[in-house]
The first five atom37 places (N, CA, C, CB, O) and aatype in JSON, in Angstrom:
{
  "aatype": [20, 20, 20, 20, 20, 20, 20, 20, 20, 20, 20, 20, 20, 20, 20, 20, 20, 20, 20, 20, 20, 20, 20, 20, 20, 20, 20, 20, 20, 20, 20, 20, 20, 20, 20, 20, 20, 20, 20, 20, 20, 20, 20, 20, 20, 20, 20, 20, 20, 20, 20, 20, 20, 20, 20, 20, 20, 20, 20, 20, 20, 20, 20, 20, 20, 20, 20, 20, 20, 20, 20, 20, 20, 20, 20, 20, 20, 20, 20, 20, 20, 20, 20, 20, 20, 20, 20, 20, 20, 20, 20, 20, 20, 20, 20, 20, 20, 20, 20, 20, 20, 20, 20, 20, 20, 20, 20, 20, 20, 20, 20, 20, 20, 20, 20, 20, 20, 20, 20, 20, 20, 20, 20, 20, 20, 20, 20, 20, 20, 20, 20, 20, 20, 20, 20, 20],
  "atom_mask": [
    [1, 1, 1, 1, 1],
    [1, 1, 1, 1, 1],
    [1, 1, 1, 1, 1],
    [1, 1, 1, 1, 1],
    [1, 1, 1, 1, 1],
    [1, 1, 1, 1, 1],
    [1, 1, 1, 1, 1],
    [1, 1, 1, 1, 1],
    [1, 1, 1, 1, 1],
    [1, 1, 1, 1, 1],
    [1, 1, 1, 1, 1],
    [1, 1, 1, 1, 1],
    [1, 1, 1, 1, 1],
    [1, 1, 1, 1, 1],
    [1, 1, 1, 1, 1],
    [1, 1, 1, 1, 1],
    [1, 1, 1, 1, 1],
    [1, 1, 1, 1, 1],
    [1, 1, 1, 1, 1],
    [1, 1, 1, 1, 1],
    [1, 1, 1, 1, 1],
    [1, 1, 1, 1, 1],
    [1, 1, 1, 1, 1],
    [1, 1, 1, 1, 1],
    [1, 1, 1, 1, 1],
    [1, 1, 1, 1, 1],
    [1, 1, 1, 1, 1],
    [1, 1, 1, 1, 1],
    [1, 1, 1, 1, 1],
    [1, 1, 1, 1, 1],
    [1, 1, 1, 1, 1],
    [1, 1, 1, 1, 1],
    [1, 1, 1, 1, 1],
    [1, 1, 1, 1, 1],
    [1, 1, 1, 1, 1],
    [1, 1, 1, 1, 1],
    [1, 1, 1, 1, 1],
    [1, 1, 1, 1, 1],
    [1, 1, 1, 1, 1],
    [1, 1, 1, 1, 1],
    [1, 1, 1, 1, 1],
    [1, 1, 1, 1, 1],
    [1, 1, 1, 1, 1],
    [1, 1, 1, 1, 1],
    [1, 1, 1, 1, 1],
    [1, 1, 1, 1, 1],
    [1, 1, 1, 1, 1],
    [1, 1, 1, 1, 1],
    [1, 1, 1, 1, 1],
    [1, 1, 1, 1, 1],
    [1, 1, 1, 1, 1],
    [1, 1, 1, 1, 1],
    [1, 1, 1, 1, 1],
    [1, 1, 1, 1, 1],
    [1, 1, 1, 1, 1],
    [1, 1, 1, 1, 1],
    [1, 1, 1, 1, 1],
    [1, 1, 1, 1, 1],
    [1, 1, 1, 1, 1],
    [1, 1, 1, 1, 1],
    [1, 1, 1, 1, 1],
    [1, 1, 1, 1, 1],
    [1, 1, 1, 1, 1],
    [1, 1, 1, 1, 1],
    [1, 1, 1, 1, 1],
    [1, 1, 1, 1, 1],
    [1, 1, 1, 1, 1],
    [1, 1, 1, 1, 1],
    [1, 1, 1, 1, 1],
    [1, 1, 1, 1, 1],
    [1, 1, 1, 1, 1],
    [1, 1, 1, 1, 1],
    [1, 1, 1, 1, 1],
    [1, 1, 1, 1, 1],
    [1, 1, 1, 1, 1],
    [1, 1, 1, 1, 1],
    [1, 1, 1, 1, 1],
    [1, 1, 1, 1, 1],
    [1, 1, 1, 1, 1],
    [1, 1, 1, 1, 1],
    [1, 1, 1, 1, 1],
    [1, 1, 1, 1, 1],
    [1, 1, 1, 1, 1],
    [1, 1, 1, 1, 1],
    [1, 1, 1, 1, 1],
    [1, 1, 1, 1, 1],
    [1, 1, 1, 1, 1],
    [1, 1, 1, 1, 1],
    [1, 1, 1, 1, 1],
    [1, 1, 1, 1, 1],
    [1, 1, 1, 1, 1],
    [1, 1, 1, 1, 1],
    [1, 1, 1, 1, 1],
    [1, 1, 1, 1, 1],
    [1, 1, 1, 1, 1],
    [1, 1, 1, 1, 1],
    [1, 1, 1, 1, 1],
    [1, 1, 1, 1, 1],
    [1, 1, 1, 1, 1],
    [1, 1, 1, 1, 1],
    [1, 1, 1, 1, 1],
    [1, 1, 1, 1, 1],
    [1, 1, 1, 1, 1],
    [1, 1, 1, 1, 1],
    [1, 1, 1, 1, 1],
    [1, 1, 1, 1, 1],
    [1, 1, 1, 1, 1],
    [1, 1, 1, 1, 1],
    [1, 1, 1, 1, 1],
    [1, 1, 1, 1, 1],
    [1, 1, 1, 1, 1],
    [1, 1, 1, 1, 1],
    [1, 1, 1, 1, 1],
    [1, 1, 1, 1, 1],
    [1, 1, 1, 1, 1],
    [1, 1, 1, 1, 1],
    [1, 1, 1, 1, 1],
    [1, 1, 1, 1, 1],
    [1, 1, 1, 1, 1],
    [1, 1, 1, 1, 1],
    [1, 1, 1, 1, 1],
    [1, 1, 1, 1, 1],
    [1, 1, 1, 1, 1],
    [1, 1, 1, 1, 1],
    [1, 1, 1, 1, 1],
    [1, 1, 1, 1, 1],
    [1, 1, 1, 1, 1],
    [1, 1, 1, 1, 1],
    [1, 1, 1, 1, 1],
    [1, 1, 1, 1, 1],
    [1, 1, 1, 1, 1],
    [1, 1, 1, 1, 1],
    [1, 1, 1, 1, 1],
    [1, 1, 1, 1, 1],
    [1, 1, 1, 1, 1],
    [1, 1, 1, 1, 1]
  ],
  "atom_positions": [
    [[-15.75, -26.43, 19.79], [-15.18, -25.72, 18.65], [-13.82, -26.34, 18.32], [-15.06, -24.2, 18.95], [-13.01, -26.56, 19.22]],
    [[-13.57, -26.62, 17.03], [-12.27, -27.22, 16.66], [-11.13, -26.24, 16.88], [-12.3, -27.69, 15.19], [-11.35, -25.03, 16.86]],
    [[-9.92, -26.74, 17.08], [-8.77, -25.83, 17.26], [-8.51, -25.04, 15.97], [-7.51, -26.63, 17.66], [-8.76, -25.53, 14.87]],
    [[-8.01, -23.84, 16.14], [-7.74, -22.97, 15.0], [-6.5, -23.48, 14.27], [-7.54, -21.51, 15.46], [-5.44, -23.6, 14.88]],
    [[-6.59, -23.78, 12.97], [-5.5, -24.45, 12.27], [-4.36, -23.56, 11.78], [-6.05, -25.17, 11.12], [-3.29, -24.07, 11.45]],
    [[-4.56, -22.23, 11.71], [-3.5, -21.38, 11.13], [-3.48, -20.03, 11.83], [-3.71, -21.18, 9.6], [-4.34, -19.19, 11.6]],
    [[-2.48, -19.84, 12.7], [-2.33, -18.52, 13.32], [-1.31, -17.7, 12.52], [-1.88, -18.65, 14.82], [-0.7, -18.21, 11.57]],
    [[-1.14, -16.45, 12.9], [-0.27, -15.55, 12.14], [1.18, -16.05, 12.13], [-0.34, -14.14, 12.71], [1.85, -15.96, 11.1]],
    [[1.65, -16.55, 13.24], [3.02, -17.06, 13.31], [3.24, -18.18, 12.28], [3.34, -17.58, 14.74], [4.23, -18.17, 11.55]],
    [[2.31, -19.14, 12.21], [2.44, -20.23, 11.25], [2.29, -19.73, 9.82], [1.41, -21.32, 11.54], [2.92, -20.27, 8.91]],
    [[1.47, -18.7, 9.61], [1.32, -18.09, 8.29], [2.66, -17.51, 7.83], [0.23, -16.98, 8.31], [3.1, -17.77, 6.71]],
    [[3.31, -16.71, 8.7], [4.6, -16.11, 8.36], [5.66, -17.18, 8.14], [5.05, -15.14, 9.46], [6.45, -17.08, 7.21]],
    [[5.68, -18.2, 8.99], [6.65, -19.28, 8.82], [6.43, -20.01, 7.5], [6.55, -20.28, 9.99], [7.4, -20.4, 6.84]],
    [[5.19, -20.19, 7.1], [4.89, -20.8, 5.8], [5.39, -19.94, 4.65], [3.41, -21.03, 5.66], [5.97, -20.46, 3.69]],
    [[5.17, -18.62, 4.75], [5.68, -17.72, 3.71], [7.2, -17.79, 3.64], [5.23, -16.27, 3.99], [7.76, -17.83, 2.54]],
    [[7.87, -17.81, 4.79], [9.33, -17.91, 4.82], [9.81, -19.18, 4.13], [9.84, -17.86, 6.26], [10.89, -19.2, 3.53]],
    [[9.01, -20.24, 4.23], [9.38, -21.53, 3.63], [9.0, -21.6, 2.15], [8.71, -22.67, 4.4], [9.19, -22.64, 1.52]],
    [[8.48, -20.52, 1.61], [8.15, -20.49, 0.19], [6.76, -21.01, -0.14], [9.14, -21.28, -0.56], [6.45, -21.25, -1.31]],
    [[5.92, -21.18, 0.87], [4.54, -21.62, 0.64], [3.6, -20.43, 0.77], [4.14, -22.74, 1.64], [3.99, -19.37, 1.26]],
    [[2.36, -20.6, 0.32], [1.32, -19.6, 0.5], [0.21, -20.25, 1.33], [0.78, -19.06, -0.89], [-0.73, -20.82, 0.77]],
    [[0.32, -20.16, 2.67], [-0.65, -20.83, 3.53], [-2.02, -20.16, 3.47], [-0.15, -20.85, 4.96], [-2.13, -18.93, 3.39]],
    [[-3.05, -20.97, 3.5], [-4.4, -20.47, 3.53], [-5.29, -21.43, 4.29], [-4.94, -20.26, 2.12], [-4.81, -22.38, 4.92]],
    [[-6.57, -21.16, 4.23], [-7.56, -21.99, 4.91], [-8.68, -22.33, 3.95], [-8.11, -21.28, 6.16], [-8.99, -21.57, 3.03]],
    [[-9.3, -23.48, 4.18], [-10.47, -23.88, 3.41], [-11.59, -24.2, 4.4], [-10.16, -25.11, 2.49], [-11.38, -24.9, 5.39]],
    [[-12.77, -23.67, 4.11], [-13.93, -23.91, 4.96], [-14.56, -25.24, 4.59], [-14.97, -22.76, 4.83], [-14.89, -25.48, 3.43]],
    [[-14.73, -26.12, 5.57], [-15.37, -27.42, 5.33], [-16.87, -27.26, 5.08], [-15.14, -28.35, 6.52], [-17.49, -28.12, 4.47]],
    [[-17.44, -26.16, 5.56], [-18.89, -25.97, 5.43], [-19.28, -25.53, 4.03], [-19.36, -24.94, 6.43], [-20.25, -26.04, 3.47]],
    [[-18.54, -24.57, 3.44], [-18.96, -24.03, 2.14], [-17.91, -24.18, 1.04], [-19.3, -22.57, 2.28], [-18.2, -23.93, -0.13]],
    [[-16.68, -24.6, 1.41], [-15.64, -24.82, 0.41], [-14.82, -23.59, 0.04], [-16.25, -25.35, -0.8], [-13.93, -23.68, -0.8]],
    [[-15.12, -22.44, 0.66], [-14.37, -21.22, 0.35], [-12.92, -21.35, 0.8], [-15.02, -20.0, 1.02], [-12.64, -21.85, 1.89]],
    [[-12.0, -20.89, -0.05], [-10.58, -20.88, 0.25], [-10.17, -19.42, 0.44], [-9.74, -21.57, -0.89], [-10.57, -18.55, -0.34]],
    [[-9.37, -19.15, 1.48], [-8.96, -17.77, 1.73], [-7.61, -17.68, 2.41], [-10.0, -17.06, 2.56], [-7.14, -18.64, 3.03]],
    [[-7.02, -16.53, 2.29], [-5.78, -16.14, 2.94], [-5.75, -14.63, 2.96], [-4.51, -16.73, 2.2], [-6.35, -14.03, 2.07]],
    [[-5.13, -13.97, 3.89], [-4.4, -14.47, 5.06], [-5.35, -15.07, 6.09], [-3.58, -13.33, 5.7], [-6.57, -15.04, 5.9]],
    [[-4.79, -15.61, 7.19], [-5.61, -16.3, 8.17], [-6.72, -15.4, 8.73], [-4.73, -16.81, 9.3], [-6.56, -14.19, 8.86]],
    [[-7.82, -16.03, 9.05], [-8.97, -15.36, 9.64], [-9.6, -16.34, 10.62], [-9.99, -14.9, 8.53], [-9.46, -17.55, 10.45]],
    [[-10.27, -15.85, 11.63], [-10.84, -16.71, 12.65], [-12.06, -17.49, 12.2], [-11.21, -15.89, 13.82], [-12.39, -18.53, 12.76]],
    [[-12.74, -16.98, 11.17], [-13.92, -17.64, 10.64], [-13.88, -17.54, 9.12], [-15.24, -17.0, 11.21], [-13.12, -16.75, 8.56]],
    [[-14.69, -18.35, 8.46], [-14.78, -18.31, 7.0], [-15.25, -16.93, 6.54], [-15.73, -19.4, 6.47], [-16.19, -16.37, 7.11]],
    [[-14.59, -16.4, 5.53], [-14.94, -15.07, 5.02], [-16.25, -15.09, 4.23], [-13.82, -14.54, 4.13], [-16.79, -14.03, 3.92]],
    [[-16.76, -16.27, 3.91], [-18.0, -16.39, 3.15], [-19.21, -16.69, 4.04], [-17.86, -17.46, 2.08], [-20.23, -16.01, 3.96]],
    [[-19.08, -17.72, 4.89], [-20.25, -18.18, 5.65], [-20.09, -18.04, 7.16], [-20.53, -19.62, 5.32], [-21.0, -18.39, 7.91]],
    [[-18.94, -17.52, 7.62], [-18.61, -17.38, 9.04], [-18.48, -18.73, 9.76], [-19.67, -16.55, 9.73], [-18.53, -18.78, 10.98]],
    [[-18.32, -19.8, 8.99], [-18.11, -21.12, 9.58], [-16.78, -21.2, 10.3], [-18.19, -22.19, 8.52], [-15.84, -20.45, 10.01]],
    [[-16.71, -22.12, 11.25], [-15.48, -22.28, 12.03], [-14.8, -23.62, 11.77], [-15.78, -22.16, 13.51], [-13.82, -23.95, 12.43]],
    [[-15.3, -24.37, 10.83], [-14.7, -25.66, 10.5], [-13.7, -25.44, 9.36], [-15.81, -26.72, 10.09], [-14.02, -25.6, 8.19]],
    [[-12.48, -25.06, 9.75], [-11.45, -24.66, 8.8], [-10.31, -25.66, 8.79], [-10.93, -23.26, 9.12], [-9.93, -26.19, 9.83]],
    [[-9.75, -25.9, 7.59], [-8.6, -26.79, 7.46], [-7.51, -26.06, 6.68], [-8.99, -28.12, 6.75], [-7.79, -25.15, 5.9]],
    [[-6.27, -26.45, 6.91], [-5.14, -25.85, 6.2], [-5.22, -26.15, 4.71], [-3.81, -26.37, 6.77], [-5.65, -27.22, 4.29]],
    [[-4.79, -25.17, 3.92], [-4.73, -25.34, 2.47], [-3.57, -24.53, 1.94], [-6.08, -24.91, 1.78], [-3.56, -23.3, 2.08]],
    [[-2.58, -25.17, 1.34], [-1.51, -24.43, 0.68], [-2.04, -24.0, -0.68], [-0.2, -25.29, 0.54], [-2.47, -24.83, -1.48]],
    [[-1.99, -22.71, -0.93], [-2.55, -22.15, -2.15], [-1.51, -22.1, -3.25], [-3.11, -20.76, -1.89], [-0.31, -22.06, -2.98]],
    [[-1.97, -22.1, -4.49], [-1.09, -21.97, -5.65], [-0.61, -20.53, -5.7], [-1.83, -22.39, -6.98], [-1.44, -19.62, -5.73]],
    [[0.69, -20.28, -5.7], [1.21, -18.91, -5.65], [1.24, -18.21, -7.01], [2.61, -18.92, -5.07], [2.25, -17.65, -7.42]],
    [[0.1, -18.25, -7.69], [-0.04, -17.57, -8.98], [-1.42, -16.93, -9.02], [0.16, -18.55, -10.18], [-2.36, -17.39, -8.39]],
    [[-1.5, -15.85, -9.8], [-2.78, -15.19, -9.94], [-2.77, -14.18, -11.07], [-3.17, -14.51, -8.65], [-1.87, -14.18, -11.91]],
    [[-3.8, -13.32, -11.07], [-3.99, -12.33, -12.12], [-4.26, -10.97, -11.5], [-5.15, -12.74, -13.06], [-5.06, -10.86, -10.56]],
    [[-3.61, -9.94, -12.0], [-3.86, -8.58, -11.51], [-5.27, -8.18, -11.92], [-2.8, -7.57, -12.07], [-5.62, -8.25, -13.1]],
    [[-6.07, -7.75, -10.95], [-7.43, -7.29, -11.23], [-7.52, -5.77, -11.19], [-8.41, -7.89, -10.22], [-8.31, -5.18, -11.92]],
    [[-6.72, -5.13, -10.35], [-6.61, -3.67, -10.33], [-5.34, -3.31, -9.58], [-7.87, -3.01, -9.68], [-4.71, -4.16, -8.96]],
    [[-4.97, -2.04, -9.63], [-3.75, -1.59, -8.97], [-3.82, -0.09, -8.77], [-2.49, -1.99, -9.78], [-4.67, 0.6, -9.34]],
    [[-2.91, 0.42, -7.96], [-2.72, 1.85, -7.83], [-1.24, 2.12, -7.64], [-3.55, 2.43, -6.64], [-0.51, 1.3, -7.09]],
    [[-0.8, 3.27, -8.11], [0.58, 3.7, -7.9], [0.58, 4.66, -6.72], [1.18, 4.38, -9.2], [-0.11, 5.68, -6.73]],
    [[1.36, 4.32, -5.7], [1.48, 5.16, -4.51], [2.62, 6.14, -4.74], [1.73, 4.29, -3.22], [3.78, 5.74, -4.91]],
    [[2.29, 7.42, -4.75], [3.3, 8.46, -4.97], [3.57, 9.27, -3.71], [2.86, 9.39, -6.1], [4.62, 9.9, -3.59]],
    [[2.64, 9.27, -2.77], [2.82, 9.88, -1.45], [2.59, 8.76, -0.46], [1.82, 11.12, -1.21], [1.47, 8.26, -0.31]],
    [[3.65, 8.36, 0.22], [3.58, 7.14, 1.04], [3.72, 7.44, 2.53], [4.66, 6.16, 0.61], [4.16, 8.52, 2.92]],
    [[3.34, 6.47, 3.35], [3.56, 6.6, 4.78], [5.05, 6.57, 5.09], [2.83, 5.48, 5.54], [5.87, 6.13, 4.28]],
    [[5.38, 7.04, 6.26], [6.77, 7.04, 6.71], [7.32, 5.62, 6.66], [6.89, 7.61, 8.14], [6.66, 4.66, 7.06]],
    [[8.54, 5.48, 6.16], [9.19, 4.18, 6.08], [9.06, 3.51, 4.73], [8.64, 3.29, 7.12], [9.68, 2.47, 4.5]],
    [[8.27, 4.08, 3.84], [8.09, 3.52, 2.49], [8.59, 4.54, 1.47], [6.59, 3.14, 2.23], [8.34, 5.74, 1.61]],
    [[9.28, 4.07, 0.46], [9.86, 4.95, -0.55], [9.0, 4.94, -1.82], [11.32, 4.52, -0.89], [8.97, 3.95, -2.54]],
    [[8.3, 6.04, -2.08], [7.49, 6.08, -3.3], [8.37, 6.33, -4.52], [6.42, 7.17, -3.2], [9.51, 6.76, -4.36]],
    [[7.89, 6.07, -5.71], [6.59, 5.46, -5.99], [6.69, 3.94, -5.96], [6.07, 5.92, -7.35], [7.76, 3.37, -6.17]],
    [[5.55, 3.3, -5.68], [5.46, 1.85, -5.75], [4.04, 1.47, -6.13], [5.88, 1.19, -4.4], [3.12, 2.28, -6.04]],
    [[3.87, 0.23, -6.54], [2.58, -0.25, -7.02], [1.98, -1.21, -6.01], [2.72, -0.93, -8.4], [2.62, -2.17, -5.59]],
    [[0.74, -0.95, -5.62], [-0.05, -1.88, -4.81], [-1.08, -2.5, -5.75], [-0.74, -1.16, -3.58], [-1.82, -1.78, -6.42]],
    [[-1.12, -3.82, -5.79], [-2.01, -4.52, -6.71], [-2.98, -5.43, -5.95], [-1.2, -5.35, -7.71], [-2.65, -5.99, -4.9]],
    [[-4.18, -5.55, -6.5], [-5.16, -6.52, -6.04], [-5.1, -7.68, -7.02], [-6.6, -5.9, -5.93], [-5.35, -7.5, -8.22]],
    [[-4.78, -8.86, -6.51], [-4.59, -10.04, -7.36], [-5.61, -11.11, -6.99], [-3.14, -10.6, -7.22], [-5.84, -11.38, -5.81]],
    [[-6.21, -11.7, -8.01], [-7.07, -12.85, -7.8], [-6.21, -14.09, -7.97], [-8.29, -12.85, -8.8], [-5.67, -14.34, -9.04]],
    [[-6.09, -14.87, -6.9], [-5.28, -16.09, -6.95], [-5.98, -17.16, -7.77], [-4.98, -16.6, -5.53], [-7.21, -17.14, -7.9]],
    [[-5.22, -18.09, -8.31], [-5.8, -19.21, -9.07], [-6.78, -20.0, -8.23], [-4.7, -20.13, -9.57], [-7.73, -20.57, -8.77]],
    [[-6.57, -20.05, -6.91], [-7.47, -20.77, -6.01], [-8.73, -19.98, -5.67], [-6.74, -21.14, -4.75], [-9.63, -20.51, -5.02]],
    [[-8.79, -18.7, -6.09], [-10.01, -17.92, -5.88], [-9.9, -16.69, -5.03], [-10.98, -18.76, -5.3], [-10.53, -15.68, -5.37]],
    [[-9.14, -16.69, -3.91], [-9.13, -15.5, -3.07], [-8.47, -14.3, -3.75], [-8.42, -15.8, -1.76], [-7.63, -14.46, -4.64]],
    [[-8.85, -13.13, -3.3], [-8.21, -11.88, -3.71], [-7.25, -11.47, -2.6], [-9.26, -10.76, -4.0], [-7.6, -11.55, -1.42]],
    [[-6.04, -11.03, -2.97], [-5.04, -10.59, -2.0], [-4.39, -9.3, -2.49], [-3.97, -11.68, -1.78], [-4.33, -9.03, -3.69]],
    [[-3.92, -8.5, -1.53], [-3.2, -7.26, -1.83], [-1.72, -7.47, -1.63], [-3.7, -6.1, -0.95], [-1.3, -8.25, -0.77]],
    [[-0.92, -6.77, -2.41], [0.53, -6.8, -2.24], [1.19, -5.81, -3.16], [1.07, -8.21, -2.49], [0.51, -5.08, -3.89]],
    [[2.5, -5.78, -3.14], [3.28, -4.88, -3.97], [3.75, -5.59, -5.23], [4.47, -4.32, -3.19], [4.28, -6.7, -5.17]],
    [[3.55, -4.93, -6.36], [4.1, -5.43, -7.62], [5.55, -4.96, -7.69], [3.27, -4.92, -8.87], [5.82, -3.76, -7.69]],
    [[6.47, -5.9, -7.75], [7.89, -5.58, -7.77], [8.48, -5.82, -9.15], [8.65, -6.41, -6.71], [7.94, -6.61, -9.94]],
    [[9.57, -5.15, -9.43], [10.28, -5.36, -10.69], [9.61, -4.71, -11.88], [10.41, -6.82, -10.94], [9.88, -5.07, -13.03]],
    [[8.73, -3.74, -11.63], [8.06, -3.04, -12.71], [8.09, -1.55, -12.38], [6.58, -3.54, -12.91], [7.75, -1.15, -11.27]],
    [[8.5, -0.74, -13.34], [8.63, 0.7, -13.12], [7.25, 1.33, -12.92], [9.36, 1.37, -14.32], [6.43, 1.3, -13.84]],
    [[6.97, 1.9, -11.74], [5.66, 2.5, -11.5], [5.31, 3.61, -12.49], [5.62, 3.04, -10.1], [4.13, 3.85, -12.75]],
    [[6.31, 4.29, -13.03], [6.03, 5.36, -13.99], [5.52, 4.82, -15.33], [7.28, 6.19, -14.22], [5.0, 5.59, -16.14]],
    [[5.67, 3.52, -15.57], [5.19, 2.9, -16.8], [3.87, 2.15, -16.61], [6.25, 1.95, -17.35], [3.35, 1.54, -17.55]],
    [[3.34, 2.19, -15.38], [2.12, 1.44, -15.08], [0.93, 2.03, -15.82], [1.85, 1.42, -13.57], [0.66, 3.23, -15.73]],
    [[0.23, 1.18, -16.54], [-0.97, 1.58, -17.27], [-2.01, 0.48, -17.2], [-0.63, 1.91, -18.73], [-1.79, -0.57, -16.59]],
    [[-3.14, 0.73, -17.82], [-4.23, -0.23, -17.76], [-3.88, -1.59, -18.35], [-5.42, 0.32, -18.48], [-4.58, -2.57, -18.11]],
    [[-2.8, -1.66, -19.13], [-2.38, -2.95, -19.68], [-1.87, -3.92, -18.6], [-1.3, -2.73, -20.73], [-1.68, -5.1, -18.88]],
    [[-1.65, -3.43, -17.36], [-1.27, -4.33, -16.27], [-2.45, -5.21, -15.83], [-0.75, -3.53, -15.06], [-2.26, -6.33, -15.37]],
    [[-3.66, -4.68, -15.98], [-4.85, -5.43, -15.55], [-5.0, -6.68, -16.43], [-6.13, -4.55, -15.63], [-4.98, -6.61, -17.66]],
    [[-5.15, -7.81, -15.76], [-5.26, -9.08, -16.47], [-3.95, -9.81, -16.65], [-5.88, -8.87, -17.79], [-3.93, -10.94, -17.14]],
    [[-2.84, -9.18, -16.28], [-1.53, -9.84, -16.43], [-1.32, -10.88, -15.34], [-0.39, -8.79, -16.4], [-1.7, -10.65, -14.19]],
    [[-0.73, -12.02, -15.69], [-0.45, -13.05, -14.68], [0.76, -12.67, -13.82], [-0.21, -14.41, -15.36], [1.71, -12.04, -14.28]],
    [[0.69, -13.09, -12.56], [1.78, -12.82, -11.61], [2.1, -14.07, -10.82], [1.41, -11.66, -10.67], [1.29, -14.99, -10.69]],
    [[3.3, -14.07, -10.29], [3.73, -15.07, -9.32], [3.78, -14.38, -7.96], [5.13, -15.7, -9.7], [4.22, -13.24, -7.86]],
    [[3.33, -15.07, -6.94], [3.27, -14.51, -5.59], [4.57, -14.83, -4.84], [2.05, -15.06, -4.82], [5.05, -15.96, -4.86]],
    [[5.1, -13.83, -4.19], [6.27, -13.98, -3.32], [5.96, -13.33, -1.99], [7.53, -13.35, -3.97], [4.79, -13.13, -1.64]],
    [[6.98, -13.01, -1.24], [6.77, -12.38, 0.06], [7.97, -11.54, 0.44], [6.5, -13.42, 1.14], [9.09, -11.75, -0.03]],
    [[7.7, -10.57, 1.29], [8.76, -9.78, 1.92], [8.57, -9.95, 3.42], [8.71, -8.24, 1.47], [7.48, -9.71, 3.94]],
    [[9.62, -10.36, 4.11], [9.56, -10.57, 5.55], [10.18, -9.36, 6.24], [10.29, -11.9, 5.97], [11.24, -8.89, 5.85]],
    [[9.5, -8.88, 7.28], [9.98, -7.75, 8.06], [10.34, -8.27, 9.45], [8.91, -6.6, 8.14], [9.44, -8.56, 10.25]],
    [[11.63, -8.39, 9.75], [12.01, -8.88, 11.08], [11.45, -7.97, 12.17], [13.54, -9.0, 11.21], [11.47, -6.74, 12.05]],
    [[10.97, -8.59, 13.23], [10.48, -7.8, 14.36], [11.65, -7.09, 15.02], [9.73, -8.7, 15.39], [12.77, -7.6, 15.01]],
    [[11.41, -5.91, 15.59], [12.49, -5.21, 16.29], [13.02, -6.04, 17.45], [11.99, -3.85, 16.81], [12.28, -6.78, 18.09]],
    [[14.3, -5.92, 17.7], [14.96, -6.7, 18.75], [14.3, -6.5, 20.11], [16.42, -6.32, 18.84], [14.28, -7.42, 20.92]],
    [[13.77, -5.31, 20.36], [13.23, -5.0, 21.68], [11.74, -5.34, 21.8], [13.44, -3.53, 21.99], [11.1, -4.95, 22.78]],
    [[11.18, -6.05, 20.83], [9.76, -6.39, 20.88], [9.57, -7.9, 20.82], [9.0, -5.72, 19.73], [10.35, -8.63, 20.21]],
    [[8.52, -8.35, 21.47], [8.18, -9.77, 21.39], [7.23, -9.96, 20.22], [7.55, -10.28, 22.72], [6.82, -9.0, 19.58]],
    [[6.89, -11.2, 19.94], [5.98, -11.48, 18.83], [6.7, -12.15, 17.69], [5.32, -10.2, 18.35], [7.74, -12.77, 17.88]],
    [[6.13, -12.01, 16.5], [6.67, -12.67, 15.33], [7.05, -11.64, 14.27], [5.67, -13.68, 14.76], [6.64, -10.48, 14.34]],
    [[7.81, -12.08, 13.3], [8.16, -11.22, 12.19], [6.89, -10.84, 11.44], [9.16, -11.91, 11.25], [5.87, -11.51, 11.54]],
    [[6.97, -9.75, 10.68], [5.86, -9.35, 9.82], [6.11, -9.87, 8.41], [5.69, -7.82, 9.82], [7.22, -10.25, 8.07]],
    [[5.06, -9.88, 7.62], [5.19, -10.35, 6.25], [4.22, -9.61, 5.35], [4.95, -11.86, 6.16], [3.13, -9.22, 5.79]],
    [[4.6, -9.42, 4.12], [3.73, -8.82, 3.1], [3.88, -9.61, 1.82], [4.07, -7.31, 2.87], [4.97, -10.08, 1.5]],
    [[2.78, -9.76, 1.09], [2.85, -10.45, -0.19], [3.43, -9.52, -1.24], [1.46, -10.96, -0.63], [3.21, -8.31, -1.21]],
    [[4.16, -10.1, -2.17], [4.7, -9.38, -3.32], [4.3, -10.13, -4.57], [6.26, -9.23, -3.23], [3.97, -11.32, -4.52]],
    [[4.32, -9.43, -5.7], [3.98, -10.03, -6.98], [5.03, -9.68, -7.99], [2.6, -9.57, -7.46], [5.61, -8.59, -7.94]],
    [[5.28, -10.6, -8.9], [6.15, -10.31, -10.04], [5.43, -10.82, -11.3], [7.57, -10.98, -9.87], [4.79, -11.87, -11.28]],
    [[5.56, -10.05, -12.37], [4.92, -10.45, -13.62], [5.5, -11.78, -14.07], [5.09, -9.37, -14.71], [6.71, -11.99, -13.97]],
    [[4.65, -12.67, -14.58], [5.15, -14.0, -14.93], [4.96, -14.34, -16.4], [4.46, -15.03, -14.1], [5.08, -15.5, -16.78]],
    [[4.67, -13.34, -17.23], [4.56, -13.66, -18.66], [5.67, -13.06, -19.46], [3.24, -13.19, -19.21], [5.72, -13.24, -20.68]]
  ]
}
């Protein structure tokens, strides 16, 4: 079995560097992110690194008004189809959630990231979440 080309640590480091790391399956050509142990389409294990284009289109969204502890509502969670094909979830930033309507669907976005430093008393790597900003 070939070595795994993209672990979570390298994914977060790529996001910190302003890239959108992903994987491409040599067997079927599917491109995906975030990292996964096998191809999301064919379960193949022949994966290579692929930096994805950090642009996409909002396909759907929801406004979160009652949130988990540590998050300040309201905020928008969007499902975005990237130009390279994969669908990813993240927060739409810079847009008033109270003005969110169906006209957001189909709008182009630029992909960014929010890094969450790991607590000082824990081992491991920082956390990361994708963010989106309207680009038209």
